[in-house]
C-alpha positions, 0 to 999 in steps of 0.5 A: 148758630145752625150751619149752613150747607155746601151745595156741589153746583154743576157747570156746563162742559160745552160753551153755549149750552147753558139752557139745555143742560142746567136744570131748574134745581140748580138755578133754584138753590143757587138764588140764595148762595152768594159764598161760592169756592170755585178753580177761575174765578173769571169764568165763574162768574161769567157762568153764573151770570149766564144763569141770568139769577142775579140783579149783580154778579158784582155782590157775590163771593169769591174765593180760589179752590184749586189743585194749588189750594193747601189743605190748611186754608179750608177751614178759612175758605169755609168758614161761612158755613160755620157762620151760617151761609150756605156755600157753593163749589163751581167746578171748571166744567161739568160736577165738581168733585169729579177730576176736580180740587172741590173734593177737599171741601167736600172731605172737610165737610165731612171731617166737620159734620157740615151737611152737603148737598150733590146737585144733578148736571152733565157729567162728561164721563157718563155721558160718555160711557152711557153711549159707548155701548161698554159696560157700565158695570166696571168702570175705572176714570183714570185722569191723564195717561203718562205724557212719555210715549213709553210710559204711556204705552206700558200703561195701556198695556197694563189696562188693556190686561186688567178690563180683559179681566175684569171685564171693565171699562178705561176711561180717561181725558186729554188737554184737547190740543194732545187728542190725536197724540192719545188717539194714535198712541190708543190706536197702536198699542191696543189689540186690534179687536178691543173697541174704543170709543171717542166721545167729542165736544160732548153737548155741545154743537161738534158732538160726536161720539163713536165707539169701533173696533181698534181695527177699524180705527185703522183704516179711517183717516182722522185728525181730531178738533182741540175741542174735549174729549173723552177716550173709553176703551174695553178688550 
C-alpha cells in the first residue's frame, strides 16, 4: 500500500483575514484531506470551518500535536499516512514547523520516507523582515527572550554585538500582553543608533510596521496594544 503525504498547512495570523491571505492552492489541497494534527483542535476546527470547504467538519479526524507530545507517540499519530491517507499539520497561527511543534512530525516523516508538501501561506516572521527595511541576507529568529530582566538585558546586548559583527537582523516574538515590557527593554538597552522595528497585527486591521533608530523611539510615547507583534533590530 502506498503511503499518504504529509501536508504543512498555513493558517491565518490575524482574525478575519482568511479570504485575503490563504491561497487557492491551500484550499484545493485541503478538500481531499480528512486527517489533521493540530496544537488546539477547537481552533483548528474553527479555521477549517471558516474556509467553507467541507460538508461536515465533524466528519474530519483530529489529533493533538503540541509541545507536550512525546516523540514515542508520533508513529501512532501518523499511522493514517502509513495506511495510505494524506494528513495535514495545522499551525496555531501562520506556518507549521517554524517555532511550532509540527517540526516533530516533519522530522518523523523524513526518517520514515514520507513525502512532505509545504503549502504557501502567511508567515509573520518573513512579512516583518520584508517590511522592516533590514538586511535579509543574514537574519536569525530567537523566539522569546528570557523573562527575568537581567537575563533579558544580557541576551539583548549579546545579540546586538552579534548583529554588529555579522550584519545580522535579530528577530523576536513576545506574548501580546508583554509587548510594552519587551519594547521598553529593547529601547533602554540597545545602542541609540541601532534600528528597531515593531511589526504589529500583521495582515490584520490594526497593522503597524515601523522601523526607527532607538534614539528616535526614545523620543516617542507609545503604548502598544495587546496584539501579536514581531520585534526586529539591526545594529
